[in-house]
N, C-alpha and C positions, 0 to 999 in steps of 0.2 A: 557671336556673335550673342544679344541677349532677345532668348527666349520668348521673356515676358506679353508682349504684345501680342504672341501668336497663342497663350494659353490661356489672356481674358475671356475666350467664347467656351472652355472648357466651366474657368471659374464657375461666369455664369448658369451654367448647364447643372454644376454641383450644385451649386446655390437652391435653384430648381429641384433638385430631386431633397436639398435639407429641408425644404418647404414643405413635400409631399408627403416627409417623414412625421414635419410639424402636426400634419392634416390627421393623418394614417395615429399618430400618437398622442395625439390630443396633448401635446407638452404644448410651452407657452414662452418659446426661446425665442422667440424673434418681435420685435414694432417694430412696426414702419417708419416713424420718427428719429432710433435709435442707427436702424438699417440702411435708413438712407444715410446719416451721417457719417457711418462709416465709410458706402461705397463714395459716399463727395469725398473726404478726405481720402481714397485710393485714388481719385482721377489727381486731385490737387499732385498730391505727392510725386504721378507719373509730367507733371508739368514743370514743378521746380525742379522735379533732379533733372530737367533740359540742363534747366539754368546754370546747377547745380554742380556737374558730370566734365565741364570741358577741363576747368583747373587743374584739379586731382586725376585727372583720366592724362594728361600732356604730361603732367611733373613721373606719374610710371613708365612712361612710356621710355621718358627721359632716363628714369633709372633701369631701365632696365636694359635701351641700348646700349650704354653707357659701363652700368657697376653688375650685372647677372652674373652672378659663377658657375653657372652650371646653363644647358640646356637641354631640356626637357624635348624637347623636339615634338611630335603630335602624334604619337601610337596610343591607344587606348587607354594601355596601363600605364602612362603618365597622364591620361586627363584624368582617369580614374583618381591616383595623386593626387594631383592638382583638387582635386573637389573634394578631397578629406581633408588638402592642409588650409585650404580656400573654409571650413568649415571650423577645421583649428582656428584661429583669425577672427572668426564669427563671434563665436566664446566667448572670446578676450573683448571685439568690443558690445556684446551686448551685456557682458557682467561688469563692465564699465559706463558702459549705458547706463545703468540701475544702482552702480557705486557714488558715481562722480552725479557734483551737480548740474555742470551746464551740457554734459552727454542724457541722463539724465531728463532736461528741458526739450530736448530734440525726440527721443524716447515715449515720453509718456503718451503722446494720445496712441499710440496703438493697444495701452493699457486704459486708457479714460470711461472705453464702455462700462458700460454692467449689465452687459447680456456678454454673449456667448458664440457665437454661430460662424455660418462659416465667413459673414462680409465684416468679421471682427477682424479678419486676417486680410481685409482690404484695407484698413483701417492704418493706414504706413505717415509713416516723418514727411513734412517737408521742407521741416528746418537742418536736418541735418549735416553740420558743416564740417564735423571731422570725423566723422566715424572712418575716413577714406582711408587714415592715418593708419590703422592697425592692416590696410593691408599691403601695407610697401613692402614687408619683406621676402612675399610670394615672388615683386620683380626683382629680388636680388638674388631669391630660388630659381631662379629664370623661368619663369609661370610670364608666358607668353599675352599681352594683353585683350587678345581676343582672347584666347581658351579663357583666363579673368573673369572678361562678359558673360562666358557660357558659361562656368560654375558655377558664378555668382549668381544668377538668374535660375537655373536649374536649383542652387539652395535654398532659391528665396520661394521658389514655385512650386517646395518639395513642403513646403513648412504652411499650403494654404487647407492642407484638409485634416491637419491636424485640431484645426481651429471650431473642434465639434462636439458637440453633448452625447452626440448621438450613438458613441462608439468609445463602449467601454476596453477593458483591460487588452492584449493585445496577447500572455505569455510570454514565450519571452523576446520577444522586439520590446520590451518597457525596457532590458537590459542595457541595448543595443543602439535602437534609437531615439528619437524623439517621436513619440505618441498624441494619440492624445488626451489619454491618463495623465500624461507625466509636465505636457503641453498646459492642460487648464489647472492642475498646481501649478504653474509659473503665472497668469492673467491671474490671481486668488489673491485679492489681498490680505486676509487673512493672516495673522503674526506668523502660524506655521511653516507658510507657502511665501513671507514678503522672498525675497534675494535669492530662490531656487530656482533650476532648472532652464540653465543658458544656452543650451544647444541651438542647432538649426535642423540638423539632422541626425548627429550622432550624439545621443545623451551618456556617450560614455566617457567625455571631457567635462561632465558634470559629475559623475561618480571617481573618476582620478584625483580631478581639485578638488572634492571636499562639496558641494552645491547641488547634491542632489535630495529631491524631495518628493517622497511619492504621495499621488496621492489619496489621501485615507478615506476609510466610507464612513471615521465617525468627527469629519470635522469638515464637511461641502463648501465647495470652495465659495467665493463672495466677489462676484467678478469687480472689476471698476480701481478709478486709486480713493488713496488716505482722505485726497485733498478734492472733492467734487467736482464738474464742473458747471451743473447746474444749465447748461446754456447746448442748443443746437447749431454752434454759430464752429466753422471748422479750422475759420481764422487764428477762435481764442482759442480753440484747443489744442493750436498748433506754436500758441504763445504765451499762453495763462504764468506758467511755469519759469520762461525766460521775465516776462515782467516782474513778477513776483523777486527774482535773482536782481536786476535794474532796479529795485525800489529799495532794496535788501542793501544793496552795495553800495548806493547813494545818500541811503540815511545812518547806514553803520559808520561811528562816528571813526574806531582806530581804522590807522592803513590797512595793519597784517590781514582785517578780515575784510576788507572789502575786494584781500582778494580770494583767503580763504573760501567769501560766500561759495564763486564759483569753482572753484578746482578744491573742493571740501568733499564729506560725504553728503551723501545723499540725504536731503533733510533737516544737512545742518543751521543754524543759525546763528549770528554773533548773541549775546548774553541780553545785550542795550534792544532788539529787533522781536527781541522773546516777549520784553518788558512792555516795551512800547507799542511794539503791532503786534501781538498775540494773532496764530492765525488758527483756526478754528480745524477738528479734523471731525471725520466720520466715527461715531458711535455704533461697532460693528452689532451690538447687541438690540440696535435699535435702526438699524439699516434698512430705509425702502429705495427701491428709486425713484430717480429723479423720472418725474413725465410729467407732461403735458397735451390729456384729452384731447383726441382730433377725433375731427368727425369723416365718415366717408370718401367723402369727396373731398377733402384737405389731403385726405392717406392719395387717394389717387391723382390731384394736381402733384405735390411733393414728389410720385414716384415719375408721371409723364416732364416734371421742370430736372428731375433727378435724368431720368433719358434723354432727356434735350440734354444737353450737360454731356453728359458719359459720348452722348454720339457725336457732338464739333471734339471733344478730346481723341477720341480713336481715328477719325480724320483726318484731325490735323497731326496724331504721331505719321499715319500715313503714307503722310502728305509734307511731310516736314523742311525734307530736300527741297522741296519744288516752290519754298515760301521764302522772300527778305525774310532777315532778320526783325526790321522791325514789325513785318505781318509778321512772325513767329511772335512778336511782345502781346500784341494788343490780340491777339488769339490766348493767349493766359490769359491775361488780362483780363479779358470778358470769363474766361470758364473759372475763375478765381469770381468775380463777382456774382458770376451766376453761383456759385455751390453756397456766396456767404445771402444770396438773395433769399436764398429756397432755405434756410438754417435761421432763416426769420421766417416769415410764412410760416414753416413747420412749430415756431416757437410765438405763434399769435402776434405777431409783432406789426405792430401799425406799417412801422417802417419797411415788412416785408412788402408792403401793398403799392407804395411804388418806389423798389427796387427791383418790383417786379416789368411794373411800364416800360423805367428806364431801359431795361435788359433786352425787350421788343424794339424799345425802337433804333438797337443800336442795331440790333435781326436784323431792324426793316435796311439801314442804313448802309449794311456789307453787300444787301441784296440786291441794293439798288446801283451800288460804286462796285465794287469789286468784280471782277472775273469770275468771277462763282457757275460751277456748272448746274448744267438745268436742275438735272435730277435732286441737289443737293438746294436749288434754292427753291424746288416744292416740296422739300421736307421739310426744310427753315419754315414756307409759309407756313403749311399743315399747322405746323407746332404750335405756332402763334391762336390762329385759326383757333384750335381746339382751347384753346390755355382761355382766352377772348372771352368764348362761350359764357366759362367758370366763374372770371370774375365778379356779373355784380351778383353772384350767390356768397364766395368768397370774401365782398365786401361786405355783403350787409351777417358774416359770420365777425369778422374785422369789427364791426360797430358793436354787435351785442357783447363780446367779450370783454370791450376794452375794459371797463372798469375793473373787471376779474383780473385781467390782466397786470396790472395797476399795484395789485394785491398784492401778486404775488413775489413782485419783483420784490418790492418792500420785504415780504418775507424771506427773501432769496438772502439779501442784502443783510442783515439781523440777523439768521443762523448763522 
């Protein structure tokens, strides 16, 4: 079984504790817009994970039932062995996810934050369609499908706590396990840290296969990706590399390059694409984080809307077996829509205003037409009323920022 949904309350508890540490230590590791963007990506990942898992998991079960070479059983020791084997497969999945274009297109969203805090851990991909291939060897080795889900979820849960800047080096643990220090190096875009420290739980794989890099006091990590997003839209965060690969594959003249664009080394582009459609890169000597200043009201509104989206997502995941397929798809579509809407609100876009209105029209339609429990009805109506009370002031902010917003877009396009 998967333990992730049960770990979610603890994730938020640890985030709250890190925010307390932020206040006590007077650090600036959190920004509301960036944190909401990370959390929203996490919600979307859970939603799309449901749609993506069916075919790969069915294939895994088929291979396990028909071609398993061993029967590992269900003892604690065999469970630990499966946990280690899974992390070994994760290492190679993660490594190819950085070093191959089509896999990087899926994984890039996790690295797109220019902050590094516990919300970054939840910035997971919604578009990983090939990573399951790396775990098929476990079916041949006799790892039960349910055990695979268990050790996979525990592997992901472990990785949550290492996304923090509040914990320094941990002595001998740095030699065996993935720690906050060596994972900070993994998330950095400094040249010395690029493509390093791929382990999920154990750093020993990196030490064995030559991909380890210690975090250096002389080279503080700069977080983010070289081709910065400049956006709070979670769909764009998940698709922007795919978009670029599609463009390059379509435009390039050589047929071999059309294939190599997808399966070549990450960052490689055909010569004619580099010449005719050059891409800008971040100059780390003049690096500035992407940010759009927000009023306190807009920050609060963004947190409320993300709270609603997360709430609907959790209710959905806990009750998914009671919903028809069409109902599942409608809820997923609403969560995606709501996630885009809050991103546009945080970007001071007028589009966000209209997306929010339509979003709540769908909420009221669901309340009026679906057999929703009374407690859920009241919760949704409460969210709607609180939001509606804030709309007049937000509307004034939209009007006041309309002209600067246009200038900001022009700068982003030309930079």
